[in-house]
C-alpha positions in Angstrom: -8.5 -11.2 -30.0 -6.2 -12.8 -32.4 -6.0 -11.8 -36.3 -8.5 -14.3 -37.3 -11.5 -13.4 -34.7 -10.7 -9.7 -36.0 -11.6 -10.9 -39.6 -14.5 -12.9 -38.7 -16.0 -10.1 -36.7 -15.6 -7.9 -40.1 -17.0 -10.4 -42.6 -20.0 -11.2 -40.1 -20.8 -7.7 -40.8 -20.9 -8.3 -44.6 -24.7 -7.9 -45.6 -26.7 -10.3 -47.7 -26.4 -9.9 -51.6 -23.3 -8.0 -50.4 -19.5 -8.8 -51.3 -16.1 -7.7 -49.9 -12.5 -8.4 -50.9 -9.7 -10.0 -49.2 -7.7 -6.6 -49.5 -10.8 -4.7 -48.1 -11.0 -7.0 -44.8 -7.3 -6.3 -44.2 -8.1 -2.8 -44.7 -11.0 -3.0 -42.5 -8.8 -4.9 -39.2 -6.1 -2.2 -39.8 -3.7 -3.9 -41.7 -3.9 -3.5 -45.7 -0.8 -6.4 -46.3 -2.7 -8.7 -44.5 -5.2 -9.9 -47.4 -3.5 -13.1 -47.8 -4.2 -13.5 -43.7 -7.8 -13.2 -44.4 -7.7 -15.9 -47.3 -5.9 -18.0 -44.6 -8.9 -17.0 -42.6 -11.3 -17.9 -44.7 -10.0 -21.3 -45.1 -10.3 -21.9 -41.3 -13.4 -19.8 -40.7 -16.3 -21.3 -38.5 -19.8 -22.4 -39.9 -21.2 -19.0 -39.1 -18.9 -16.8 -40.8 -20.6 -16.2 -44.2 -17.1 -16.7 -46.4 -18.4 -16.6 -49.5 -19.5 -13.2 -49.3 -15.4 -12.4 -49.6 -14.0 -12.5 -53.3 -10.6 -11.7 -55.1 -9.8 -8.1 -56.1 -11.9 -7.5 -59.2 -14.7 -9.8 -58.0 -13.1 -12.8 -59.1 -14.2 -15.9 -57.4 -12.1 -18.6 -55.3 -11.4 -22.2 -55.8 -11.1 -23.2 -52.6 -15.0 -23.4 -52.1 -15.9 -27.1 -51.4 -17.2 -29.4 -53.1 -17.0 -27.7 -56.6 -14.9 -24.3 -56.2 -16.0 -21.7 -58.3 -19.1 -23.0 -59.0 -20.1 -23.4 -55.4 -18.8 -20.0 -54.6 -21.0 -18.6 -57.6 -24.2 -20.7 -56.2 -23.4 -19.4 -52.6 -23.8 -15.7 -53.9 -26.6 -16.2 -56.7 -28.7 -17.4 -53.7 -28.1 -13.9 -52.1 -28.6 -11.9 -55.3 -25.5 -10.9 -56.1 -24.9 -9.8 -59.6 -22.5 -11.3 -61.8 -20.8 -10.0 -65.0 -20.6 -12.0 -68.4 -17.0 -12.8 -67.3 -18.3 -14.7 -64.7 -16.6 -12.1 -62.0 -18.9 -10.4 -59.1 -20.4 -7.2 -60.4 -18.4 -5.4 -57.7 -19.9 -1.8 -58.5 -23.3 -2.7 -58.1 -22.7 -5.0 -54.5 -19.2 -3.6 -52.9 -19.4 -3.4 -49.3 -16.1 -1.1 -47.5 -17.3 -1.7 -44.0 -19.6 -0.2 -41.6 -20.3 3.6 -41.5 -17.9 5.1 -38.8 -19.1 8.1 -37.1 -16.7 10.9 -36.6 
């Protein structure tokens, strides 16, 4: 399984109405230093990967979404009920997803 496959597997688990960050996804796949690679993977993601549910640290939206960058990113998240702060960032405290529960 490639690193991109691991990223896609993790991102597919983010529930509707929740978001995670590039850094959190990197941690979930086992290497917290791969947040930039997570971003590259999102840019090449297949259609079934909800890449709009991944945001930058602090809930910052991405300019990479087509066709309108942050406006498209925000619209996709708003359609799922993701809350936003007055500054335009996602309200991470209300909707952050840090991965599936793991049983020990």
